[in-house]
C-alpha positions as CSV (number, residue, x, y, z in Angstrom):
1,M,108.9,49.3,31.1
2,V,111.2,46.5,30.0
3,W,114.7,49.3,29.7
4,V,113.7,50.1,33.0
5,M,114.0,46.7,34.2
6,G,117.2,46.1,33.1
7,L,118.7,49.0,33.6
8,G,120.7,48.3,36.5
9,A,122.7,46.6,34.1
10,W,123.2,49.3,31.5
11,V,124.1,52.0,34.1
12,P,127.6,51.8,36.4
13,R,127.2,51.0,40.4
14,W,129.0,54.8,40.6
15,L,126.5,56.7,38.3
16,R,123.6,55.2,40.4
17,V,125.3,55.7,43.4
18,A,125.8,59.8,42.9
19,A,122.3,59.9,42.1
20,F,121.4,58.9,44.7
21,W,123.2,60.7,47.0
22,A,122.6,64.3,44.8
23,S,118.8,63.8,44.9
24,V,119.5,63.3,48.8
25,L,121.3,66.6,48.3
26,V,118.9,68.1,46.7
27,V,116.4,67.1,49.5
28,I,118.0,68.7,52.2
29,V,118.5,71.7,50.6
30,L,115.0,72.4,48.9
31,S,113.5,71.4,53.0
32,L,116.1,73.9,54.7
33,L,115.8,77.0,51.9
34,P,113.5,79.4,53.0
35,A,110.2,79.6,51.7
36,Q,109.9,82.7,49.6
37,H,113.9,81.7,48.0
38,L,112.3,78.1,46.6
39,P,111.5,77.8,43.0
40,E,107.5,78.3,41.5
41,M,105.7,75.2,41.3
42,A,104.9,74.5,37.9
43,L,102.1,72.3,39.6
44,N,101.4,74.1,42.8
45,L,101.1,70.1,44.5
46,W,99.9,69.3,47.9
47,D,102.4,69.3,50.5
48,K,102.0,65.9,51.4
49,A,102.4,64.5,48.1
50,Q,105.4,66.6,47.6
51,H,107.0,64.9,50.7
52,A,106.0,60.8,49.7
53,F,106.5,61.4,46.4
54,G,110.1,63.0,46.8
55,F,110.5,60.3,48.9
56,S,109.7,57.8,46.8
57,I,112.0,58.2,44.3
58,L,115.0,58.1,47.1
59,T,113.7,54.8,47.8
60,F,113.9,53.7,44.2
61,L,117.0,55.6,43.7
62,G,118.9,53.8,47.1
63,L,117.7,50.9,46.6
64,W,119.4,50.9,43.0
65,A,122.6,52.1,44.2
66,Y,122.6,49.6,47.1
67,P,120.2,46.5,46.6
68,R,121.8,44.5,49.2
69,R,121.3,47.1,51.9
70,V,117.8,47.8,51.8
71,R,117.4,47.9,55.6
72,R,119.7,50.7,56.4
73,V,118.5,52.7,53.0
74,L,115.0,52.4,54.6
75,V,116.0,53.3,58.5
76,G,117.8,55.5,57.3
77,L,115.8,57.2,54.8
78,L,112.9,57.4,57.3
79,L,116.0,59.1,60.0
80,L,116.2,61.4,56.9
81,G,112.9,62.5,57.5
82,A,112.6,63.4,60.6
83,L,115.9,65.4,60.8
84,I,114.6,67.6,58.3
85,E,111.7,67.9,60.4
86,L,113.7,69.2,63.2
87,A,116.3,71.5,61.4
88,Q,113.3,73.0,59.7
89,G,111.8,73.7,63.3
90,A,115.0,74.9,63.9
91,T,115.5,77.4,60.9
92,G,113.0,80.5,62.8
93,W,111.8,80.6,59.0
94,R,110.4,76.9,58.1
95,H,109.0,74.1,60.8
96,G,108.7,70.5,61.8
97,D,105.4,69.2,61.3
98,W,105.3,65.4,62.2
99,L,102.6,64.9,59.5
100,D,104.8,65.5,56.5
101,L,106.9,62.4,58.3
102,L,104.9,60.6,58.0
103,A,104.2,61.1,54.0
104,D,107.8,60.6,53.5
105,A,107.2,57.2,55.2
106,V,104.1,56.2,53.1
107,G,106.6,57.6,50.0
108,V,109.3,54.8,51.0
109,A,107.3,52.3,51.3
110,A,105.5,53.7,48.2
111,G,109.5,53.4,46.7
112,A,110.0,49.9,48.0
113,L,107.1,48.1,46.6
114,L,107.8,49.7,43.4
115,W,111.5,48.5,43.8
116,L,110.4,44.9,44.6
117,N,108.3,44.9,41.7
118,V,110.4,46.2,39.1
119,R,113.3,43.9,40.4
120,R,110.6,40.8,40.5
121,L,109.8,41.8,36.7
122,S,113.1,41.8,35.8
123,K,114.1,38.3,37.4
124,T,111.1,36.6,35.1
125,A,111.8,38.9,32.6
């Protein structure tokens, strides 16, 4: 895990920012595609777990890219989750689910805790 802790020093900031925004774009596109156009999953995970996992990764990447903007990243990702659910409801081929938004919030919390722990460990190493 030591290589992860020092990763921020090895990866240029522009690349961290690009990774975060590319991930946001992928989540938005996959969230709004008609279900029949989505790729088959190698593992058929529970829908809420996919939301939580996806938003935990987005949160970790967001905080890694913008470590001095913690509140903006967290609030922004929660708003993104809400906007995705509203947009899904407006598409006609997907439906918004407020439980998905709850799963997104769980993912944001998990990603933030992971980032805080990695940051804490990197300062003590």
